[in-house]
N, CA, C, O and CB atoms as a CASP TS submission, in Angstrom:
PFRMAT TS
TARGET T0000
AUTHOR 0000-0000-0000
METHOD Language model
MODEL 1
PARENT N/A
ATOM      1  N   MET     1     105.633 114.679  82.839  1.00  0.00           N
ATOM      2  CA  MET     1     105.595 113.236  82.914  1.00  0.00           C
ATOM      3  C   MET     1     104.171 112.763  82.622  1.00  0.00           C
ATOM      4  O   MET     1     103.203 113.338  83.120  1.00  0.00           O
ATOM      5  CB  MET     1     106.078 112.742  84.301  1.00  0.00           C
ATOM      6  N   ASN     2     104.055 111.717  81.816  1.00  0.00           N
ATOM      7  CA  ASN     2     102.757 111.099  81.550  1.00  0.00           C
ATOM      8  C   ASN     2     102.409 110.176  82.701  1.00  0.00           C
ATOM      9  O   ASN     2     103.279 109.526  83.280  1.00  0.00           O
ATOM     10  CB  ASN     2     102.766 110.323  80.204  1.00  0.00           C
ATOM     11  N   TYR     3     101.133 110.128  83.022  1.00  0.00           N
ATOM     12  CA  TYR     3     100.704 109.279  84.124  1.00  0.00           C
ATOM     13  C   TYR     3      99.385 108.602  83.779  1.00  0.00           C
ATOM     14  O   TYR     3      98.694 108.988  82.836  1.00  0.00           O
ATOM     15  CB  TYR     3     100.568 110.095  85.420  1.00  0.00           C
ATOM     16  N   ILE     4      99.054 107.585  84.564  1.00  0.00           N
ATOM     17  CA  ILE     4      97.772 106.902  84.465  1.00  0.00           C
ATOM     18  C   ILE     4      97.093 106.971  85.821  1.00  0.00           C
ATOM     19  O   ILE     4      97.730 107.204  86.848  1.00  0.00           O
ATOM     20  CB  ILE     4      97.947 105.424  83.998  1.00  0.00           C
ATOM     21  N   ILE     5      95.790 106.763  85.797  1.00  0.00           N
ATOM     22  CA  ILE     5      95.018 106.702  87.032  1.00  0.00           C
ATOM     23  C   ILE     5      94.376 105.323  87.080  1.00  0.00           C
ATOM     24  O   ILE     5      93.635 104.936  86.176  1.00  0.00           O
ATOM     25  CB  ILE     5      93.935 107.854  87.109  1.00  0.00           C
ATOM     26  N   VAL     6      94.672 104.590  88.148  1.00  0.00           N
ATOM     27  CA  VAL     6      94.134 103.247  88.332  1.00  0.00           C
ATOM     28  C   VAL     6      92.979 103.363  89.329  1.00  0.00           C
ATOM     29  O   VAL     6      93.141 103.859  90.444  1.00  0.00           O
ATOM     30  CB  VAL     6      95.246 102.234  88.839  1.00  0.00           C
ATOM     31  N   VAL     7      91.801 102.887  88.890  1.00  0.00           N
ATOM     32  CA  VAL     7      90.576 103.094  89.654  1.00  0.00           C
ATOM     33  C   VAL     7      89.993 101.762  90.131  1.00  0.00           C
ATOM     34  O   VAL     7      89.896 100.796  89.374  1.00  0.00           O
ATOM     35  CB  VAL     7      89.546 103.852  88.807  1.00  0.00           C
ATOM     36  N   PHE     8      89.613 101.742  91.390  1.00  0.00           N
ATOM     37  CA  PHE     8      88.941 100.594  92.000  1.00  0.00           C
ATOM     38  C   PHE     8      87.639 101.084  92.615  1.00  0.00           C
ATOM     39  O   PHE     8      87.507 102.267  92.932  1.00  0.00           O
ATOM     40  CB  PHE     8      89.848  99.897  93.078  1.00  0.00           C
ATOM     41  N   LYS     9      86.681 100.185  92.785  1.00  0.00           N
ATOM     42  CA  LYS     9      85.406 100.539  93.420  1.00  0.00           C
ATOM     43  C   LYS     9      85.456 100.374  94.932  1.00  0.00           C
ATOM     44  O   LYS     9      84.569 100.852  95.640  1.00  0.00           O
ATOM     45  CB  LYS     9      84.282  99.687  92.850  1.00  0.00           C
ATOM     46  N   ALA    10      86.489  99.700  95.429  1.00  0.00           N
ATOM     47  CA  ALA    10      86.625  99.473  96.874  1.00  0.00           C
ATOM     48  C   ALA    10      87.892 100.149  97.400  1.00  0.00           C
ATOM     49  O   ALA    10      88.985  99.973  96.862  1.00  0.00           O
ATOM     50  CB  ALA    10      86.657  97.954  97.189  1.00  0.00           C
ATOM     51  N   ARG    11      87.713 100.912  98.445  1.00  0.00           N
ATOM     52  CA  ARG    11      88.825 101.644  99.055  1.00  0.00           C
ATOM     53  C   ARG    11      89.932 100.693  99.522  1.00  0.00           C
ATOM     54  O   ARG    11      91.113 101.001  99.363  1.00  0.00           O
ATOM     55  CB  ARG    11      88.320 102.485 100.237  1.00  0.00           C
ATOM     56  N   THR    12      89.571  99.559 100.088  1.00  0.00           N
ATOM     57  CA  THR    12      90.582  98.616 100.588  1.00  0.00           C
ATOM     58  C   THR    12      91.459  98.090  99.454  1.00  0.00           C
ATOM     59  O   THR    12      92.662  97.903  99.637  1.00  0.00           O
ATOM     60  CB  THR    12      89.905  97.440 101.313  1.00  0.00           C
ATOM     61  N   GLU    13      90.865  97.853  98.289  1.00  0.00           N
ATOM     62  CA  GLU    13      91.665  97.363  97.164  1.00  0.00           C
ATOM     63  C   GLU    13      92.554  98.467  96.591  1.00  0.00           C
ATOM     64  O   GLU    13      93.654  98.190  96.113  1.00  0.00           O
ATOM     65  CB  GLU    13      90.752  96.804  96.067  1.00  0.00           C
ATOM     66  N   THR    14      92.088  99.703  96.635  1.00  0.00           N
ATOM     67  CA  THR    14      92.930 100.828  96.200  1.00  0.00           C
ATOM     68  C   THR    14      94.174 100.896  97.073  1.00  0.00           C
ATOM     69  O   THR    14      95.288 101.026  96.567  1.00  0.00           O
ATOM     70  CB  THR    14      92.147 102.175  96.262  1.00  0.00           C
ATOM     71  N   LEU    15      93.986 100.809  98.365  1.00  0.00           N
ATOM     72  CA  LEU    15      95.106 100.888  99.307  1.00  0.00           C
ATOM     73  C   LEU    15      96.016  99.662  99.207  1.00  0.00           C
ATOM     74  O   LEU    15      97.232  99.779  99.355  1.00  0.00           O
ATOM     75  CB  LEU    15      94.582 101.032 100.739  1.00  0.00           C
ATOM     76  N   SER    16      95.441  98.508  98.961  1.00  0.00           N
ATOM     77  CA  SER    16      96.230  97.289  98.782  1.00  0.00           C
ATOM     78  C   SER    16      97.104  97.397  97.531  1.00  0.00           C
ATOM     79  O   SER    16      98.281  97.040  97.562  1.00  0.00           O
ATOM     80  CB  SER    16      95.307  96.056  98.686  1.00  0.00           C
ATOM     81  N   PHE    17      96.531  97.884  96.443  1.00  0.00           N
ATOM     82  CA  PHE    17      97.281  98.076  95.207  1.00  0.00           C
ATOM     83  C   PHE    17      98.437  99.047  95.438  1.00  0.00           C
ATOM     84  O   PHE    17      99.554  98.801  94.982  1.00  0.00           O
ATOM     85  CB  PHE    17      96.356  98.593  94.085  1.00  0.00           C
ATOM     86  N   ALA    18      98.177 100.141  96.139  1.00  0.00           N
ATOM     87  CA  ALA    18      99.222 101.125  96.441  1.00  0.00           C
ATOM     88  C   ALA    18     100.337 100.494  97.266  1.00  0.00           C
ATOM     89  O   ALA    18     101.513 100.780  97.043  1.00  0.00           O
ATOM     90  CB  ALA    18      98.630 102.330  97.190  1.00  0.00           C
ATOM     91  N   SER    19      99.978  99.649  98.208  1.00  0.00           N
ATOM     92  CA  SER    19     100.971  98.978  99.035  1.00  0.00           C
ATOM     93  C   SER    19     101.865  98.067  98.196  1.00  0.00           C
ATOM     94  O   SER    19     103.073  97.998  98.420  1.00  0.00           O
ATOM     95  CB  SER    19     100.285  98.172 100.136  1.00  0.00           C
ATOM     96  N   ILE    20     101.273  97.377  97.240  1.00  0.00           N
ATOM     97  CA  ILE    20     102.059  96.510  96.352  1.00  0.00           C
ATOM     98  C   ILE    20     103.023  97.356  95.519  1.00  0.00           C
ATOM     99  O   ILE    20     104.183  96.985  95.344  1.00  0.00           O
ATOM    100  CB  ILE    20     101.126  95.677  95.423  1.00  0.00           C
ATOM    101  N   LEU    21     102.542  98.493  95.005  1.00  0.00           N
ATOM    102  CA  LEU    21     103.417  99.389  94.231  1.00  0.00           C
ATOM    103  C   LEU    21     104.599  99.851  95.072  1.00  0.00           C
ATOM    104  O   LEU    21     105.725  99.941  94.581  1.00  0.00           O
ATOM    105  CB  LEU    21     102.627 100.610  93.720  1.00  0.00           C
ATOM    106  N   ARG    22     104.336 100.140  96.336  1.00  0.00           N
ATOM    107  CA  ARG    22     105.406 100.574  97.239  1.00  0.00           C
ATOM    108  C   ARG    22     106.487  99.502  97.320  1.00  0.00           C
ATOM    109  O   ARG    22     107.676  99.820  97.358  1.00  0.00           O
ATOM    110  CB  ARG    22     104.846 100.882  98.650  1.00  0.00           C
ATOM    111  N   GLY    23     106.084  98.243  97.347  1.00  0.00           N
ATOM    112  CA  GLY    23     107.029  97.135  97.390  1.00  0.00           C
ATOM    113  C   GLY    23     107.901  97.041  96.141  1.00  0.00           C
ATOM    114  O   GLY    23     109.023  96.537  96.194  1.00  0.00           O
ATOM    115  N   TYR    24     107.378  97.528  95.023  1.00  0.00           N
ATOM    116  CA  TYR    24     108.143  97.561  93.764  1.00  0.00           C
ATOM    117  C   TYR    24     108.900  98.876  93.586  1.00  0.00           C
ATOM    118  O   TYR    24     109.528  99.091  92.549  1.00  0.00           O
ATOM    119  CB  TYR    24     107.206  97.344  92.574  1.00  0.00           C
ATOM    120  N   ASN    25     108.847  99.744  94.572  1.00  0.00           N
ATOM    121  CA  ASN    25     109.481 101.069  94.518  1.00  0.00           C
ATOM    122  C   ASN    25     108.982 101.907  93.346  1.00  0.00           C
ATOM    123  O   ASN    25     109.746 102.658  92.739  1.00  0.00           O
ATOM    124  CB  ASN    25     110.990 100.921  94.426  1.00  0.00           C
ATOM    125  N   VAL    26     107.698 101.772  93.033  1.00  0.00           N
ATOM    126  CA  VAL    26     107.082 102.569  91.970  1.00  0.00           C
ATOM    127  C   VAL    26     106.526 103.842  92.614  1.00  0.00           C
ATOM    128  O   VAL    26     105.781 103.767  93.591  1.00  0.00           O
ATOM    129  CB  VAL    26     105.946 101.758  91.216  1.00  0.00           C
ATOM    130  N   PRO    27     106.887 105.007  92.072  1.00  0.00           N
ATOM    131  CA  PRO    27     106.319 106.238  92.624  1.00  0.00           C
ATOM    132  C   PRO    27     104.824 106.308  92.310  1.00  0.00           C
ATOM    133  O   PRO    27     104.400 105.978  91.203  1.00  0.00           O
ATOM    134  CB  PRO    27     107.053 107.485  92.057  1.00  0.00           C
ATOM    135  N   PHE    28     104.045 106.732  93.272  1.00  0.00           N
ATOM    136  CA  PHE    28     102.599 106.858  93.069  1.00  0.00           C
ATOM    137  C   PHE    28     102.051 107.886  94.034  1.00  0.00           C
ATOM    138  O   PHE    28     102.707 108.285  94.996  1.00  0.00           O
ATOM    139  CB  PHE    28     101.882 105.495  93.258  1.00  0.00           C
ATOM    140  N   GLN    29     100.834 108.301  93.751  1.00  0.00           N
ATOM    141  CA  GLN    29     100.093 109.174  94.662  1.00  0.00           C
ATOM    142  C   GLN    29      98.693 108.609  94.793  1.00  0.00           C
ATOM    143  O   GLN    29      98.125 108.111  93.821  1.00  0.00           O
ATOM    144  CB  GLN    29     100.062 110.661  94.151  1.00  0.00           C
ATOM    145  N   ILE    30      98.143 108.684  95.974  1.00  0.00           N
ATOM    146  CA  ILE    30      96.731 108.391  96.158  1.00  0.00           C
ATOM    147  C   ILE    30      96.013 109.726  96.009  1.00  0.00           C
ATOM    148  O   ILE    30      96.298 110.685  96.727  1.00  0.00           O
ATOM    149  CB  ILE    30      96.436 107.703  97.563  1.00  0.00           C
ATOM    150  N   ILE    31      95.079 109.772  95.067  1.00  0.00           N
ATOM    151  CA  ILE    31      94.398 111.018  94.739  1.00  0.00           C
ATOM    152  C   ILE    31      92.884 110.834  94.833  1.00  0.00           C
ATOM    153  O   ILE    31      92.383 109.709  94.850  1.00  0.00           O
ATOM    154  CB  ILE    31      94.797 111.499  93.331  1.00  0.00           C
ATOM    155  N   ASN    32      92.176 111.938  94.892  1.00  0.00           N
ATOM    156  CA  ASN    32      90.729 111.893  94.758  1.00  0.00           C
ATOM    157  C   ASN    32      90.413 111.548  93.305  1.00  0.00           C
ATOM    158  O   ASN    32      90.968 112.153  92.389  1.00  0.00           O
ATOM    159  CB  ASN    32      90.066 113.253  95.184  1.00  0.00           C
ATOM    160  N   THR    33      89.545 110.602  93.098  1.00  0.00           N
ATOM    161  CA  THR    33      89.182 110.205  91.741  1.00  0.00           C
ATOM    162  C   THR    33      88.495 111.379  91.049  1.00  0.00           C
ATOM    163  O   THR    33      87.577 111.976  91.611  1.00  0.00           O
ATOM    164  CB  THR    33      88.260 108.947  91.752  1.00  0.00           C
ATOM    165  N   PRO    34      88.930 111.712  89.842  1.00  0.00           N
ATOM    166  CA  PRO    34      88.262 112.796  89.108  1.00  0.00           C
ATOM    167  C   PRO    34      86.767 112.519  88.969  1.00  0.00           C
ATOM    168  O   PRO    34      86.364 111.390  88.688  1.00  0.00           O
ATOM    169  CB  PRO    34      88.898 112.976  87.716  1.00  0.00           C
ATOM    170  N   ARG    35      85.967 113.528  89.161  1.00  0.00           N
ATOM    171  CA  ARG    35      84.514 113.374  89.086  1.00  0.00           C
ATOM    172  C   ARG    35      84.054 112.828  87.748  1.00  0.00           C
ATOM    173  O   ARG    35      83.051 112.118  87.672  1.00  0.00           O
ATOM    174  CB  ARG    35      83.842 114.694  89.345  1.00  0.00           C
ATOM    175  N   SER    36      84.785 113.159  86.694  1.00  0.00           N
ATOM    176  CA  SER    36      84.383 112.706  85.363  1.00  0.00           C
ATOM    177  C   SER    36      84.405 111.177  85.247  1.00  0.00           C
ATOM    178  O   SER    36      83.722 110.614  84.391  1.00  0.00           O
ATOM    179  CB  SER    36      85.297 113.321  84.305  1.00  0.00           C
ATOM    180  N   LEU    37      85.181 110.504  86.096  1.00  0.00           N
ATOM    181  CA  LEU    37      85.225 109.046  86.050  1.00  0.00           C
ATOM    182  C   LEU    37      84.054 108.424  86.799  1.00  0.00           C
ATOM    183  O   LEU    37      83.520 107.399  86.374  1.00  0.00           O
ATOM    184  CB  LEU    37      86.537 108.542  86.631  1.00  0.00           C
ATOM    185  N   ASN    38      83.655 109.029  87.900  1.00  0.00           N
ATOM    186  CA  ASN    38      82.454 108.646  88.642  1.00  0.00           C
ATOM    187  C   ASN    38      82.266 107.124  88.761  1.00  0.00           C
ATOM    188  O   ASN    38      81.152 106.625  88.602  1.00  0.00           O
ATOM    189  CB  ASN    38      81.242 109.250  87.977  1.00  0.00           C
ATOM    190  N   LEU    39      83.333 106.402  89.034  1.00  0.00           N
ATOM    191  CA  LEU    39      83.275 104.943  89.062  1.00  0.00           C
ATOM    192  C   LEU    39      83.715 104.326  90.372  1.00  0.00           C
ATOM    193  O   LEU    39      83.598 103.113  90.541  1.00  0.00           O
ATOM    194  CB  LEU    39      84.107 104.396  87.975  1.00  0.00           C
ATOM    195  N   SER    40      84.206 105.103  91.283  1.00  0.00           N
ATOM    196  CA  SER    40      84.989 104.472  92.340  1.00  0.00           C
ATOM    197  C   SER    40      84.535 104.823  93.742  1.00  0.00           C
ATOM    198  O   SER    40      83.484 105.421  93.972  1.00  0.00           O
ATOM    199  CB  SER    40      86.410 104.844  92.190  1.00  0.00           C
ATOM    200  N   CYS    41      85.390 104.414  94.666  1.00  0.00           N
ATOM    201  CA  CYS    41      85.184 104.651  96.089  1.00  0.00           C
ATOM    202  C   CYS    41      85.560 106.072  96.484  1.00  0.00           C
ATOM    203  O   CYS    41      85.355 106.472  97.630  1.00  0.00           O
ATOM    204  CB  CYS    41      85.987 103.660  96.906  1.00  0.00           C
ATOM    205  N   GLY    42      86.110 106.838  95.543  1.00  0.00           N
ATOM    206  CA  GLY    42      86.494 108.213  95.843  1.00  0.00           C
ATOM    207  C   GLY    42      87.981 108.469  95.779  1.00  0.00           C
ATOM    208  O   GLY    42      88.409 109.613  95.625  1.00  0.00           O
ATOM    209  N   ILE    43      88.783 107.409  95.897  1.00  0.00           N
ATOM    210  CA  ILE    43      90.234 107.577  95.769  1.00  0.00           C
ATOM    211  C   ILE    43      90.758 106.631  94.691  1.00  0.00           C
ATOM    212  O   ILE    43      90.185 105.573  94.434  1.00  0.00           O
ATOM    213  CB  ILE    43      90.951 107.313  97.129  1.00  0.00           C
ATOM    214  N   SER    44      91.847 107.036  94.079  1.00  0.00           N
ATOM    215  CA  SER    44      92.494 106.249  93.033  1.00  0.00           C
ATOM    216  C   SER    44      93.999 106.379  93.177  1.00  0.00           C
ATOM    217  O   SER    44      94.497 107.144  94.004  1.00  0.00           O
ATOM    218  CB  SER    44      92.036 106.704  91.622  1.00  0.00           C
ATOM    219  N   VAL    45      94.716 105.617  92.357  1.00  0.00           N
ATOM    220  CA  VAL    45      96.173 105.659  92.365  1.00  0.00           C
ATOM    221  C   VAL    45      96.653 106.300  91.068  1.00  0.00           C
ATOM    222  O   VAL    45      96.297 105.866  89.972  1.00  0.00           O
ATOM    223  CB  VAL    45      96.775 104.232  92.538  1.00  0.00           C
ATOM    224  N   LYS    46      97.465 107.337  91.214  1.00  0.00           N
ATOM    225  CA  LYS    46      98.097 108.005  90.069  1.00  0.00           C
ATOM    226  C   LYS    46      99.547 107.537  90.032  1.00  0.00           C
ATOM    227  O   LYS    46     100.261 107.607  91.032  1.00  0.00           O
ATOM    228  CB  LYS    46      97.999 109.591  90.177  1.00  0.00           C
ATOM    229  N   MET    47      99.975 107.053  88.854  1.00  0.00           N
ATOM    230  CA  MET    47     101.323 106.496  88.741  1.00  0.00           C
ATOM    231  C   MET    47     101.865 106.747  87.341  1.00  0.00           C
ATOM    232  O   MET    47     101.097 107.098  86.446  1.00  0.00           O
ATOM    233  CB  MET    47     101.325 104.981  89.061  1.00  0.00           C
ATOM    234  N   PRO    48     103.172 106.576  87.125  1.00  0.00           N
ATOM    235  CA  PRO    48     103.754 106.814  85.808  1.00  0.00           C
ATOM    236  C   PRO    48     103.170 105.883  84.740  1.00  0.00           C
ATOM    237  O   PRO    48     103.003 104.685  84.967  1.00  0.00           O
ATOM    238  CB  PRO    48     105.262 106.643  85.873  1.00  0.00           C
ATOM    239  N   ALA    49     102.869 106.449  83.590  1.00  0.00           N
ATOM    240  CA  ALA    49     102.331 105.661  82.481  1.00  0.00           C
ATOM    241  C   ALA    49     103.312 104.579  82.044  1.00  0.00           C
ATOM    242  O   ALA    49     102.897 103.534  81.542  1.00  0.00           O
ATOM    243  CB  ALA    49     101.994 106.568  81.297  1.00  0.00           C
ATOM    244  N   ALA    50     104.595 104.815  82.228  1.00  0.00           N
ATOM    245  CA  ALA    50     105.615 103.833  81.844  1.00  0.00           C
ATOM    246  C   ALA    50     105.496 102.538  82.642  1.00  0.00           C
ATOM    247  O   ALA    50     106.064 101.519  82.248  1.00  0.00           O
ATOM    248  CB  ALA    50     107.003 104.423  82.033  1.00  0.00           C
ATOM    249  N   LYS    51     104.779 102.563  83.740  1.00  0.00           N
ATOM    250  CA  LYS    51     104.615 101.378  84.591  1.00  0.00           C
ATOM    251  C   LYS    51     103.254 100.699  84.384  1.00  0.00           C
ATOM    252  O   LYS    51     102.841  99.877  85.203  1.00  0.00           O
ATOM    253  CB  LYS    51     104.779 101.767  86.062  1.00  0.00           C
ATOM    254  N   ARG    52     102.561 101.039  83.298  1.00  0.00           N
ATOM    255  CA  ARG    52     101.233 100.470  83.036  1.00  0.00           C
ATOM    256  C   ARG    52     101.267  98.934  82.970  1.00  0.00           C
ATOM    257  O   ARG    52     100.392  98.268  83.524  1.00  0.00           O
ATOM    258  CB  ARG    52     100.673 101.034  81.723  1.00  0.00           C
ATOM    259  N   ASP    53     102.274  98.379  82.294  1.00  0.00           N
ATOM    260  CA  ASP    53     102.366  96.913  82.194  1.00  0.00           C
ATOM    261  C   ASP    53     102.458  96.267  83.570  1.00  0.00           C
ATOM    262  O   ASP    53     101.835  95.234  83.815  1.00  0.00           O
ATOM    263  CB  ASP    53     103.581  96.509  81.349  1.00  0.00           C
ATOM    264  N   LEU    54     103.225  96.863  84.458  1.00  0.00           N
ATOM    265  CA  LEU    54     103.340  96.345  85.814  1.00  0.00           C
ATOM    266  C   LEU    54     101.987  96.430  86.523  1.00  0.00           C
ATOM    267  O   LEU    54     101.579  95.482  87.193  1.00  0.00           O
ATOM    268  CB  LEU    54     104.416  97.121  86.604  1.00  0.00           C
ATOM    269  N   ALA    55     101.301  97.544  86.379  1.00  0.00           N
ATOM    270  CA  ALA    55      99.988  97.711  87.011  1.00  0.00           C
ATOM    271  C   ALA    55      99.025  96.634  86.522  1.00  0.00           C
ATOM    272  O   ALA    55      98.323  96.018  87.324  1.00  0.00           O
ATOM    273  CB  ALA    55      99.414  99.117  86.718  1.00  0.00           C
ATOM    274  N   GLU    56      98.987  96.406  85.218  1.00  0.00           N
ATOM    275  CA  GLU    56      98.090  95.395  84.656  1.00  0.00           C
ATOM    276  C   GLU    56      98.445  93.994  85.163  1.00  0.00           C
ATOM    277  O   GLU    56      97.564  93.179  85.438  1.00  0.00           O
ATOM    278  CB  GLU    56      98.147  95.430  83.121  1.00  0.00           C
ATOM    279  N   SER    57      99.730  93.734  85.280  1.00  0.00           N
ATOM    280  CA  SER    57     100.183  92.438  85.776  1.00  0.00           C
ATOM    281  C   SER    57      99.758  92.225  87.234  1.00  0.00           C
ATOM    282  O   SER    57      99.269  91.154  87.593  1.00  0.00           O
ATOM    283  CB  SER    57     101.709  92.323  85.645  1.00  0.00           C
ATOM    284  N   ILE    58      99.946  93.230  88.050  1.00  0.00           N
ATOM    285  CA  ILE    58      99.558  93.145  89.466  1.00  0.00           C
ATOM    286  C   ILE    58      98.055  92.897  89.579  1.00  0.00           C
ATOM    287  O   ILE    58      97.618  92.019  90.323  1.00  0.00           O
ATOM    288  CB  ILE    58      99.951  94.446  90.227  1.00  0.00           C
ATOM    289  N   ILE    59      97.275  93.672  88.841  1.00  0.00           N
ATOM    290  CA  ILE    59      95.814  93.554  88.906  1.00  0.00           C
ATOM    291  C   ILE    59      95.376  92.160  88.484  1.00  0.00           C
ATOM    292  O   ILE    59      94.507  91.558  89.114  1.00  0.00           O
ATOM    293  CB  ILE    59      95.139  94.615  88.015  1.00  0.00           C
ATOM    294  N   SER    60      95.972  91.657  87.432  1.00  0.00           N
ATOM    295  CA  SER    60      95.599  90.335  86.933  1.00  0.00           C
ATOM    296  C   SER    60      96.004  89.218  87.894  1.00  0.00           C
ATOM    297  O   SER    60      95.233  88.283  88.112  1.00  0.00           O
ATOM    298  CB  SER    60      96.233  90.098  85.576  1.00  0.00           C
ATOM    299  N   HIS    61      97.193  89.305  88.466  1.00  0.00           N
ATOM    300  CA  HIS    61      97.661  88.243  89.358  1.00  0.00           C
ATOM    301  C   HIS    61      97.001  88.266  90.737  1.00  0.00           C
ATOM    302  O   HIS    61      96.819  87.220  91.361  1.00  0.00           O
ATOM    303  CB  HIS    61      99.149  88.346  89.522  1.00  0.00           C
ATOM    304  N   LYS    62      96.650  89.446  91.203  1.00  0.00           N
ATOM    305  CA  LYS    62      96.038  89.552  92.534  1.00  0.00           C
ATOM    306  C   LYS    62      94.519  89.382  92.486  1.00  0.00           C
ATOM    307  O   LYS    62      93.883  89.199  93.525  1.00  0.00           O
ATOM    308  CB  LYS    62      96.383  90.900  93.161  1.00  0.00           C
ATOM    309  N   GLY    63      93.936  89.440  91.291  1.00  0.00           N
ATOM    310  CA  GLY    63      92.508  89.218  91.154  1.00  0.00           C
ATOM    311  C   GLY    63      91.632  90.248  91.852  1.00  0.00           C
ATOM    312  O   GLY    63      90.627  89.890  92.466  1.00  0.00           O
ATOM    313  N   PHE    64      91.994  91.498  91.768  1.00  0.00           N
ATOM    314  CA  PHE    64      91.186  92.549  92.393  1.00  0.00           C
ATOM    315  C   PHE    64      89.762  92.530  91.834  1.00  0.00           C
ATOM    316  O   PHE    64      89.564  92.713  90.633  1.00  0.00           O
ATOM    317  CB  PHE    64      91.832  93.939  92.170  1.00  0.00           C
ATOM    318  N   GLN    65      88.795  92.313  92.683  1.00  0.00           N
ATOM    319  CA  GLN    65      87.393  92.211  92.268  1.00  0.00           C
ATOM    320  C   GLN    65      86.767  93.559  91.935  1.00  0.00           C
ATOM    321  O   GLN    65      85.824  93.619  91.146  1.00  0.00           O
ATOM    322  CB  GLN    65      86.588  91.545  93.350  1.00  0.00           C
ATOM    323  N   SER    66      87.267  94.628  92.515  1.00  0.00           N
ATOM    324  CA  SER    66      86.637  95.933  92.344  1.00  0.00           C
ATOM    325  C   SER    66      87.355  96.809  91.322  1.00  0.00           C
ATOM    326  O   SER    66      87.066  98.001  91.222  1.00  0.00           O
ATOM    327  CB  SER    66      86.580  96.647  93.667  1.00  0.00           C
ATOM    328  N   PHE    67      88.278  96.240  90.571  1.00  0.00           N
ATOM    329  CA  PHE    67      89.006  97.010  89.569  1.00  0.00           C
ATOM    330  C   PHE    67      88.018  97.614  88.574  1.00  0.00           C
ATOM    331  O   PHE    67      87.166  96.912  88.028  1.00  0.00           O
ATOM    332  CB  PHE    67      90.047  96.122  88.838  1.00  0.00           C
ATOM    333  N   ALA    68      88.140  98.931  88.341  1.00  0.00           N
ATOM    334  CA  ALA    68      87.197  99.632  87.452  1.00  0.00           C
ATOM    335  C   ALA    68      87.846 100.123  86.166  1.00  0.00           C
ATOM    336  O   ALA    68      87.140 100.433  85.207  1.00  0.00           O
ATOM    337  CB  ALA    68      86.580 100.807  88.177  1.00  0.00           C
ATOM    338  N   GLY    69      89.173 100.201  86.121  1.00  0.00           N
ATOM    339  CA  GLY    69      89.823 100.600  84.883  1.00  0.00           C
ATOM    340  C   GLY    69      91.086 101.419  85.098  1.00  0.00           C
ATOM    341  O   GLY    69      91.396 101.878  86.197  1.00  0.00           O
ATOM    342  N   ILE    70      91.805 101.577  83.973  1.00  0.00           N
ATOM    343  CA  ILE    70      93.007 102.415  83.954  1.00  0.00           C
ATOM    344  C   ILE    70      92.731 103.536  82.963  1.00  0.00           C
ATOM    345  O   ILE    70      92.331 103.297  81.824  1.00  0.00           O
ATOM    346  CB  ILE    70      94.309 101.589  83.559  1.00  0.00           C
ATOM    347  N   PHE    71      92.949 104.740  83.411  1.00  0.00           N
ATOM    348  CA  PHE    71      92.649 105.917  82.578  1.00  0.00           C
ATOM    349  C   PHE    71      93.864 106.816  82.462  1.00  0.00           C
ATOM    350  O   PHE    71      93.803 107.853  81.801  1.00  0.00           O
ATOM    351  CB  PHE    71      91.465 106.709  83.158  1.00  0.00           C
TER
END
């Protein structure tokens, strides 16, 4: 399965994003951010690549200030 990693600089926003995904019944994992990204609070959300549009929509509508990117 292809997946994406959604990265935030603030741990609270990472957890908030994960909570929103749970409400949409989107499978996800909270993972340690890969060192190569070196952008975040240390944790990120790994989710199916097929749900990228939903992730972008959530980020845009909720106005996450610490959003660092989707990889």
